Structure formats: structure tokens, C-alpha cells
C-alpha positions in Angstrom: -26.4 -144.2 -123.8 -29.9 -143.1 -122.7 -30.9 -139.5 -123.2 -33.7 -137.8 -121.3 -34.9 -134.4 -122.8 -36.8 -131.9 -120.7 -38.7 -128.9 -121.9 -38.3 -127.8 -125.5 -34.8 -129.3 -125.6 -33.9 -126.9 -122.8 -31.6 -129.5 -121.2 -30.8 -133.2 -121.5 -29.8 -135.7 -118.9 -27.6 -138.6 -120.2 -27.3 -141.9 -118.4 -24.6 -144.4 -119.5 -24.4 -147.9 -118.1 -21.1 -149.1 -116.6 -19.8 -152.7 -116.7 -19.5 -152.9 -112.9 -22.0 -155.1 -111.1 -22.2 -156.1 -107.4 -24.3 -158.6 -105.5 -25.4 -158.6 -101.9 -26.4 -162.1 -100.7 -29.8 -162.7 -99.1 -31.9 -165.8 -98.4 -32.9 -167.1 -101.8 -33.3 -163.5 -103.0 -30.3 -161.2 -103.6 -29.7 -157.6 -104.3 -28.1 -156.7 -107.7 -26.5 -153.3 -107.9 -25.8 -151.7 -111.3 -23.6 -148.6 -111.8 -24.4 -145.7 -114.2 -22.8 -142.4 -115.1 -25.1 -139.3 -115.1 -24.3 -136.1 -117.0 -26.5 -133.0 -117.6 -26.3 -130.7 -120.6 -28.0 -127.4 -121.5 -29.9 -124.9 -119.4 -30.4 -126.8 -116.2 -30.2 -126.0 -112.5 -27.1 -127.4 -110.8 -28.0 -130.0 -108.1 -31.6 -130.1 -109.2 -32.9 -133.3 -107.7 -34.2 -136.1 -109.9 -35.7 -139.4 -108.9 -34.6 -142.3 -111.1 -36.6 -145.5 -111.3 -37.4 -148.2 -113.8 -37.3 -151.9 -114.6 -34.6 -154.4 -115.5 -35.0 -157.0 -118.3 -32.9 -159.7 -119.9 -32.2 -157.9 -123.2 -32.0 -160.9 -125.6 -34.8 -163.0 -124.1 -38.2 -162.4 -125.8 -41.5 -162.3 -123.9 -42.5 -161.5 -120.3 -40.1 -164.1 -119.0 -37.3 -161.7 -119.6 -38.5 -159.4 -116.8 -36.1 -159.4 -113.8 -37.3 -156.7 -111.4 -37.9 -153.1 -110.4 -34.9 -150.7 -110.4 -34.7 -148.1 -107.6 -32.3 -145.9 -105.8 -32.5 -144.9 -102.2 -31.9 -141.1 -102.9 -32.4 -138.6 -105.7 -29.6 -137.7 -108.0 -28.4 -134.1 -108.4 -27.7 -132.8 -111.9 -24.1 -131.8 -112.7 -22.3 -130.8 -115.8 -19.7 -133.5 -115.2 -20.2 -137.2 -114.8 -21.5 -138.5 -111.5 -22.1 -142.1 -110.4 -25.6 -143.5 -109.9 -26.3 -146.9 -108.4 -29.6 -148.7 -109.1 -30.6 -151.9 -107.3 -33.1 -154.7 -108.0 -33.9 -158.1 -106.4 -32.8 -161.3 -108.1 -33.9 -164.7 -107.1 -31.9 -167.9 -107.3 -34.3 -169.1 -110.1 -33.7 -165.9 -112.1 -29.9 -166.4 -111.8 -30.2 -169.9 -113.1 -32.3 -168.6 -116.0 -29.7 -165.8 -116.8 -26.9 -168.4 -116.8 -28.8 -170.5 -119.3 -29.5 -167.5 -121.5 -26.0 -166.2 -121.6 -24.5 -169.7 -122.0 -21.0 -168.7 -121.0 -21.1 -165.5 -123.1 -21.4 -161.8 -122.1 -24.7 -160.9 -120.4 -27.0 -158.3 -122.0 -29.5 -156.5 -119.7 -31.9 -153.7 -120.6 -32.8 -151.0 -118.1 -36.1 -149.1 -118.9 -35.7 -145.9 -117.0 -37.8 -143.0 -115.9 -36.5 -139.6 -114.7 -38.8 -137.5 -112.6 -37.8 -133.9 -111.7 -38.5 -133.1 -108.1 -37.9 -129.3 -108.4 -37.9 -128.3 -112.1 -41.6 -127.8 -112.3 -41.8 -125.3 -115.2 -41.6 -128.3 -117.7 -43.3 -131.7 -117.9 -41.3 -133.4 -115.1 -41.0 -137.0 -116.5 -38.9 -138.4 -119.3 -38.3 -142.1 -120.3 -35.6 -144.0 -122.2 -33.8 -147.3 -122.3 -30.2 -148.3 -121.8 -28.6 -151.6 -122.7 -26.1 -152.9 -120.2 -23.5 -155.3 -121.5 -21.7 -157.1 -118.7 -18.5 -159.1 -119.8 -18.5 -162.8 -119.0 -15.5 -162.4 -116.6 -17.2 -159.5 -114.7 -20.5 -161.3 -114.3 -18.8 -164.6 -113.2 -16.7 -162.8 -110.7 -19.8 -161.1 -109.3 -21.5 -164.4 -108.9 -18.7 -165.7 -106.7 -20.0 -163.2 -104.1 -23.0 -165.6 -103.7 -23.1 -169.2 -102.5 -22.4 -171.2 -105.6 -25.0 -173.6 -104.7 -27.6 -170.9 -105.3 -27.1 -170.9 -109.1 -25.2 -174.1 -110.1 -27.3 -177.2 -110.6 -25.7 -180.5 -111.6 -27.9 -183.5 -112.0 -26.3 -187.0 -112.0 -28.6 -190.0 -112.3 -27.9 -192.2 -109.3 -28.7 -196.0 -109.7 -27.1 -199.2 -108.5 -24.3 -198.5 -111.1 -21.3 -197.8 -109.0 -19.8 -195.4 -111.6 -22.8 -193.1 -111.5 -22.8 -193.1 -107.7 -19.1 -192.2 -107.8 -19.9 -189.3 -110.1 -22.7 -188.0 -107.8 -20.4 -188.2 -104.8 -17.7 -186.2 -106.5 -20.3 -183.5 -107.4 -21.4 -183.3 -103.8 -17.7 -183.0 -102.8 -17.2 -180.3 -105.4 -20.1 -178.2 -104.0 -18.6 -178.5 -100.5 -15.2 -177.3 -101.9 -16.9 -174.3 -103.5 -18.5 -173.3 -100.2 -15.1 -173.6 -98.6 -13.5 -171.4 -101.2 -11.4 -174.2 -102.7 -12.3 -173.5 -106.3 -9.5 -175.2 -108.1 -10.2 -178.4 -106.1 -13.9 -178.1 -106.9 -13.1 -177.9 -110.7 -10.9 -181.0 -110.4 -13.6 -182.9 -108.6 -16.3 -181.8 -111.2 -14.1 -183.0 -114.1 -13.4 -186.3 -112.3 -17.1 -186.8 -111.9 -17.6 -186.9 -115.7 -15.3 -189.8 -116.4 -17.2 -192.6 -114.5 -20.5 -191.3 -115.9 -19.2 -191.4 -119.4 -18.1 -195.0 -119.0 -21.4 -196.0 -117.4 -23.4 -194.3 -120.2 -21.0 -195.3 -123.0 -20.9 -191.7 -124.3 
């Protein structure tokens, strides 16, 4: 949980990440929506408006390549003594989705939100506070969210095609599997993808 302290510890705003994620499909660039709970404690003004902004990173990937995008919300959040929901969005490209899939390797996904809270009305104190919140998205939750997008946007399968008939058969079955995914026939797509492995194994003797 991220804690933002204002004044001489006059009041604190806590932001806790939720496991829910949502995608909105675009053309090669998609919107990723993350959900947080916001709660205020201490001597604060009810409904005082705060602007929440920040950046999203892949938590377990070192270096600048872990940067995903800028987090923003279309409207300020009002402080309450009880938990209220906050949605932050960022843009994610197809290339970034492929990178995240490689990083998580079928496991849960860990993201890091570096957040800034700016008071728009509480001007008697320094109006800005910063903190970080780690978002851990379960494998099933992330995988289900990805199904909202065209699977071809983030699933790459490379099969060497030569004059060897077995490899050509494998490539054809992969193409058929991608078509089945676009049509929503997921079980058939899995069967085709598995069937594509057998002739390639025989051709490659592996």
C-alpha cells in the first residue's frame, strides 16, 4: 500500500492496488486500466480534490526497458474516510505486451506504479506527495484480460518453412490456429497448435 503524507502528518492518503485489470483495444496501441482503492485518514477536508498521476513500470525488469507508460486519470479524486475506487490508465503497445509476456513467462505479473498526488484545494501545506505501489496481477486475471484483445497482437509463433512437408504442415496449422482464435474457437485453436508441434518434432528430430 502506498501512503502519501501531507503537512506535519496532519493527514494521510492511502492507495492500495487491486488485482482487476481491463484492456480497451486500439490499433497497435491499447489502453490498460488499473484499479486502486483510495482512503484518507486524519485531519483532512472531505471531498478535497486531488489529482493522481504517475508512471507504470514492469517491477521485476531492471533498467529503462521496464518503463511502460504514463498513468493518468480523467478527473480528480475526492478524499473520503472510507475506501473509494480510482482508475488509472496508460497506453500499451503490442511490442510491450509481447515483452511483458516474455518477462512473466506464464507466472503472475508484477507492475510498479510510481504515483504523485497533487492537492488542488488544500493549499495550506506543500501540495504534492510521492510514493510507489506494486501491483501483482495473478496469471489467470492477466490472461483473461488479454483475451479482450486480438490474440494476434501478442502471440508470435515462428515455424521455419522449407521444402520439408512436415514443417509446412506445422506452419499451416499455426495459421489455422490464429484464425480460430480470431473467431473465438479457443479450444480448437489449442488443438491445432499442439498438432503443429508433432510434424516439426519429427522433421527436426527433437
